[in-house]
Biotite code that builds the C-alpha atoms (Angstrom):
import biotite.structure as struc

atoms = struc.array([
    struc.Atom([82.923, 107.851, 91.288], chain_id="A", res_id=1, res_name="MET", atom_name="CA", element="C"),
    struc.Atom([86.525, 106.904, 90.594], chain_id="A", res_id=2, res_name="GLU", atom_name="CA", element="C"),
    struc.Atom([86.806, 104.570, 87.616], chain_id="A", res_id=3, res_name="GLN", atom_name="CA", element="C"),
    struc.Atom([90.487, 104.974, 86.885], chain_id="A", res_id=4, res_name="PHE", atom_name="CA", element="C"),
    struc.Atom([93.579, 104.391, 89.057], chain_id="A", res_id=5, res_name="PRO", atom_name="CA", element="C"),
    struc.Atom([94.693, 107.390, 91.064], chain_id="A", res_id=6, res_name="ARG", atom_name="CA", element="C"),
    struc.Atom([98.093, 108.947, 91.486], chain_id="A", res_id=7, res_name="GLN", atom_name="CA", element="C"),
    struc.Atom([99.269, 108.425, 95.079], chain_id="A", res_id=8, res_name="PRO", atom_name="CA", element="C"),
    struc.Atom([98.662, 111.593, 97.130], chain_id="A", res_id=9, res_name="LYS", atom_name="CA", element="C"),
    struc.Atom([97.995, 113.644, 93.955], chain_id="A", res_id=10, res_name="ASN", atom_name="CA", element="C"),
    struc.Atom([101.746, 113.518, 93.359], chain_id="A", res_id=11, res_name="GLU", atom_name="CA", element="C"),
    struc.Atom([103.004, 116.422, 91.221], chain_id="A", res_id=12, res_name="ASN", atom_name="CA", element="C"),
    struc.Atom([99.435, 117.656, 90.702], chain_id="A", res_id=13, res_name="GLY", atom_name="CA", element="C"),
    struc.Atom([98.221, 114.549, 88.909], chain_id="A", res_id=14, res_name="TRP", atom_name="CA", element="C"),
    struc.Atom([94.880, 113.000, 89.848], chain_id="A", res_id=15, res_name="VAL", atom_name="CA", element="C"),
    struc.Atom([94.900, 109.906, 87.631], chain_id="A", res_id=16, res_name="ILE", atom_name="CA", element="C"),
    struc.Atom([97.912, 107.586, 87.770], chain_id="A", res_id=17, res_name="SER", atom_name="CA", element="C"),
    struc.Atom([100.616, 108.773, 85.379], chain_id="A", res_id=18, res_name="THR", atom_name="CA", element="C"),
    struc.Atom([101.527, 105.146, 84.722], chain_id="A", res_id=19, res_name="GLU", atom_name="CA", element="C"),
    struc.Atom([97.944, 104.523, 83.564], chain_id="A", res_id=20, res_name="PHE", atom_name="CA", element="C"),
    struc.Atom([97.970, 107.711, 81.471], chain_id="A", res_id=21, res_name="LEU", atom_name="CA", element="C"),
    struc.Atom([101.204, 106.607, 79.788], chain_id="A", res_id=22, res_name="ARG", atom_name="CA", element="C"),
    struc.Atom([99.654, 103.217, 78.979], chain_id="A", res_id=23, res_name="GLU", atom_name="CA", element="C"),
    struc.Atom([96.756, 104.983, 77.265], chain_id="A", res_id=24, res_name="ILE", atom_name="CA", element="C"),
    struc.Atom([99.169, 107.296, 75.459], chain_id="A", res_id=25, res_name="SER", atom_name="CA", element="C"),
    struc.Atom([101.134, 104.285, 74.193], chain_id="A", res_id=26, res_name="ASP", atom_name="CA", element="C"),
    struc.Atom([97.953, 102.687, 72.838], chain_id="A", res_id=27, res_name="VAL", atom_name="CA", element="C"),
    struc.Atom([96.927, 105.923, 71.113], chain_id="A", res_id=28, res_name="LEU", atom_name="CA", element="C"),
    struc.Atom([100.401, 106.306, 69.591], chain_id="A", res_id=29, res_name="ASN", atom_name="CA", element="C"),
    struc.Atom([100.342, 102.723, 68.327], chain_id="A", res_id=30, res_name="ARG", atom_name="CA", element="C"),
    struc.Atom([96.876, 103.168, 66.828], chain_id="A", res_id=31, res_name="GLN", atom_name="CA", element="C"),
    struc.Atom([98.008, 106.394, 65.194], chain_id="A", res_id=32, res_name="SER", atom_name="CA", element="C"),
    struc.Atom([100.979, 104.652, 63.571], chain_id="A", res_id=33, res_name="HIS", atom_name="CA", element="C"),
    struc.Atom([98.693, 101.864, 62.358], chain_id="A", res_id=34, res_name="GLU", atom_name="CA", element="C"),
    struc.Atom([96.535, 104.472, 60.613], chain_id="A", res_id=35, res_name="GLY", atom_name="CA", element="C"),
    struc.Atom([93.539, 104.015, 62.909], chain_id="A", res_id=36, res_name="ASN", atom_name="CA", element="C"),
    struc.Atom([93.705, 107.531, 64.396], chain_id="A", res_id=37, res_name="LEU", atom_name="CA", element="C"),
    struc.Atom([94.808, 110.973, 63.333], chain_id="A", res_id=38, res_name="SER", atom_name="CA", element="C"),
    struc.Atom([98.432, 111.988, 63.646], chain_id="A", res_id=39, res_name="ASP", atom_name="CA", element="C"),
    struc.Atom([97.633, 114.317, 66.559], chain_id="A", res_id=40, res_name="ALA", atom_name="CA", element="C"),
    struc.Atom([98.991, 112.868, 69.777], chain_id="A", res_id=41, res_name="GLU", atom_name="CA", element="C"),
    struc.Atom([97.197, 114.098, 72.915], chain_id="A", res_id=42, res_name="PRO", atom_name="CA", element="C"),
    struc.Atom([99.279, 115.085, 75.915], chain_id="A", res_id=43, res_name="SER", atom_name="CA", element="C"),
    struc.Atom([99.005, 113.273, 79.245], chain_id="A", res_id=44, res_name="LEU", atom_name="CA", element="C"),
    struc.Atom([97.148, 116.337, 80.558], chain_id="A", res_id=45, res_name="GLU", atom_name="CA", element="C"),
    struc.Atom([94.584, 116.094, 77.762], chain_id="A", res_id=46, res_name="GLN", atom_name="CA", element="C"),
    struc.Atom([94.099, 112.375, 78.353], chain_id="A", res_id=47, res_name="ILE", atom_name="CA", element="C"),
    struc.Atom([93.597, 113.005, 82.071], chain_id="A", res_id=48, res_name="GLU", atom_name="CA", element="C"),
    struc.Atom([91.040, 115.754, 81.381], chain_id="A", res_id=49, res_name="MET", atom_name="CA", element="C"),
    struc.Atom([88.991, 113.441, 79.158], chain_id="A", res_id=50, res_name="VAL", atom_name="CA", element="C"),
    struc.Atom([89.089, 110.577, 81.665], chain_id="A", res_id=51, res_name="LEU", atom_name="CA", element="C"),
    struc.Atom([88.042, 112.860, 84.522], chain_id="A", res_id=52, res_name="MET", atom_name="CA", element="C"),
    struc.Atom([85.168, 114.241, 82.441], chain_id="A", res_id=53, res_name="ALA", atom_name="CA", element="C"),
    struc.Atom([84.128, 110.678, 81.560], chain_id="A", res_id=54, res_name="LEU", atom_name="CA", element="C"),
    struc.Atom([84.011, 109.777, 85.255], chain_id="A", res_id=55, res_name="GLU", atom_name="CA", element="C"),
    struc.Atom([81.817, 112.788, 85.939], chain_id="A", res_id=56, res_name="GLU", atom_name="CA", element="C"),
    struc.Atom([79.428, 112.062, 83.071], chain_id="A", res_id=57, res_name="VAL", atom_name="CA", element="C"),
    struc.Atom([79.082, 108.409, 84.051], chain_id="A", res_id=58, res_name="GLN", atom_name="CA", element="C"),
    struc.Atom([78.535, 109.036, 87.760], chain_id="A", res_id=59, res_name="SER", atom_name="CA", element="C"),
])
């Protein structure tokens, strides 16, 4: 079951919308700078992997 916005036509190999992934990355970066998360910044690929796994677990 698709819970997150998709990249049109799997453009450039992405499944989840890169715009959506960048929004999540921005939030994580902001939270990291506020001291709420570790300094490690996940890549867009890592974020996509987690979101796809979450969809699978919740389906």
